[in-house]
C-alpha positions in Angstrom: 0.0 0.0 0.0 1.4 3.4 -1.0 1.5 6.3 1.4 -0.9 8.2 -0.8 -3.4 5.4 -0.5 -3.1 5.5 3.3 -3.8 9.3 3.4 -6.6 9.4 0.7 -9.4 7.9 2.7 -10.7 8.8 6.2 -9.6 6.4 8.9 -11.0 5.5 12.3 -9.0 6.6 15.3 -8.1 2.9 15.9 -6.8 2.5 12.4 -4.9 5.8 12.6 -3.2 4.6 15.8 -2.3 1.2 14.2 -0.9 2.9 11.1 0.9 5.8 13.0 -1.2 8.4 11.2 -2.8 11.7 12.3 -2.3 12.4 16.0 -0.2 9.2 16.2 2.4 10.2 13.7 5.9 9.8 15.1 8.6 12.4 14.0 12.3 12.1 13.8 15.3 13.6 12.0 18.3 12.6 9.9 21.8 13.7 10.9 25.0 13.2 8.9 28.6 14.5 9.1 32.1 13.9 8.1 34.5 13.0 10.8 38.3 13.5 11.1 39.0 11.0 13.9 42.4 9.3 14.3 41.2 5.8 15.1 38.3 3.4 15.4 38.7 3.8 19.2 38.1 7.5 18.9 34.9 6.8 16.9 33.8 4.3 19.5 34.2 7.0 22.2 32.3 9.5 20.2 29.5 7.1 19.6 29.3 6.2 23.3 29.1 9.9 24.2 26.4 10.5 21.5 24.4 7.5 22.7 24.5 8.9 26.2 23.3 12.3 25.0 20.3 10.9 23.0 19.4 8.5 25.8 19.3 11.4 28.2 16.7 13.0 26.0 14.6 9.8 25.7 15.6 9.3 22.1 16.9 6.3 20.1 18.8 6.1 16.8 19.5 3.9 13.9 22.7 4.4 11.9 26.4 4.3 12.2 29.6 5.1 10.5 33.4 5.0 11.0 36.2 7.4 11.8 35.5 9.3 8.6 31.7 9.7 8.5 28.6 9.2 10.6 24.9 9.1 9.7 21.8 8.4 11.9 18.1 8.7 12.1 16.9 9.9 15.5 13.4 9.6 17.0 11.6 9.2 20.4 12.2 6.1 22.5 8.5 6.3 23.5 5.7 4.8 21.4 3.7 7.5 19.7 6.4 10.0 20.8 8.4 12.3 18.6 11.7 14.1 18.5 11.3 17.8 18.9 12.9 21.0 17.4 14.6 21.4 20.7 16.2 17.9 20.3 17.4 18.9 16.9 19.0 22.1 18.3 20.6 20.4 21.3 22.1 17.6 19.2 23.2 19.9 16.4 25.0 22.2 18.9 26.7 19.1 20.5 28.1 18.1 17.1 29.1 21.7 16.2 31.5 22.1 19.1 33.4 18.9 18.3 36.6 19.8 16.4 36.6 16.5 14.5 33.2 17.2 12.9 32.8 18.7 9.4 29.9 19.3 7.0 27.2 18.6 9.6 23.8 18.2 8.0 20.6 17.9 10.0 17.1 17.5 8.5 13.8 19.0 9.6 11.4 16.7 11.5 10.0 14.1 9.2 7.4 11.3 9.6 9.5 8.4 11.0 7.3 5.7 9.5 6.4 7.1 6.1 8.7 10.1 5.4 12.2 8.5 5.5 13.9 6.9 2.5 17.4 5.4 2.9 
């Protein structure tokens, strides 16, 4: 079923919840950057610090990288929850102060179930 098909007909609240539509839409954002780290151990440390940051904000991520680049999709750890504009700002600022980060790109909030294509 295409996304357009999902949106074209009215849905009951129960079906909207099941399909993560309407008030049950979950939002997240993409983040990517180039890294100038010396070793895989440095990347592992950076990743551990990043995971601690997102977990402190009740967020989760899917993604990864290596000592030269990193890419992730970040969204809420709670069912029917969403990342926020504040989450984007805090995480962006965290990356911007790291000397090893270049070309940081952060998306707007997108539908985590229907608005992301990898």
